[in-house]
C-alpha positions in Angstrom: 71.6 31.5 124.4 69.2 34.5 124.1 66.5 34.8 121.5 64.3 37.5 120.0 60.9 36.0 119.3 58.6 37.6 116.7 55.0 36.3 116.4 52.2 37.7 114.2 49.2 36.8 112.0 49.7 37.1 108.3 47.2 38.7 106.0 45.1 35.5 105.8 45.1 35.3 109.7 47.5 32.4 109.9 49.9 32.5 112.8 53.6 33.0 112.0 56.7 32.8 114.3 60.4 33.7 113.9 63.1 33.1 116.4 66.3 35.1 116.0 69.6 34.9 117.8 69.6 37.9 120.1 73.4 38.6 119.6 73.8 38.2 115.9 70.2 38.7 114.6 70.5 35.4 112.7 67.2 33.7 111.9 67.2 30.4 113.9 63.7 29.2 113.1 60.8 30.3 111.0 57.3 28.7 111.3 53.9 29.2 109.8 50.5 27.4 110.2 49.5 26.8 106.6 48.9 23.2 107.4 45.9 21.7 109.3 45.8 23.2 112.8 46.9 20.1 114.7 49.6 19.2 112.2 50.9 22.8 112.3 51.1 22.8 116.1 53.0 19.4 116.0 55.3 21.0 113.4 56.0 24.0 115.7 56.9 21.8 118.6 59.1 19.6 116.4 61.0 22.7 115.2 61.4 24.1 118.7 62.8 20.7 119.9 65.3 20.7 117.1 66.4 24.3 117.9 66.9 23.3 121.6 68.9 20.2 120.6 71.1 22.3 118.3 71.8 24.7 121.1 72.7 21.9 123.5 75.1 20.4 121.0 76.8 23.7 120.5 77.0 24.3 124.3 78.5 20.8 124.9 80.9 20.6 121.9 81.5 24.2 120.9 80.9 23.2 117.3 77.7 24.2 115.3 76.0 21.2 113.7 75.1 21.5 110.0 71.5 22.7 109.3 
């Protein structure tokens, strides 16, 4: 599955990230670092892992899991 990744700093200088499905343009994941820095990074990796697992489920079963 292909993705478009958008990353930027908001007005307060906090990092933000959006991952979109390249074919449909559907937002697959949104993240911001409003939490303490180390917690925000853990949160980002957690969300990326979930996105990866969802894709693996779809690839192996052909059925999209509920969000």
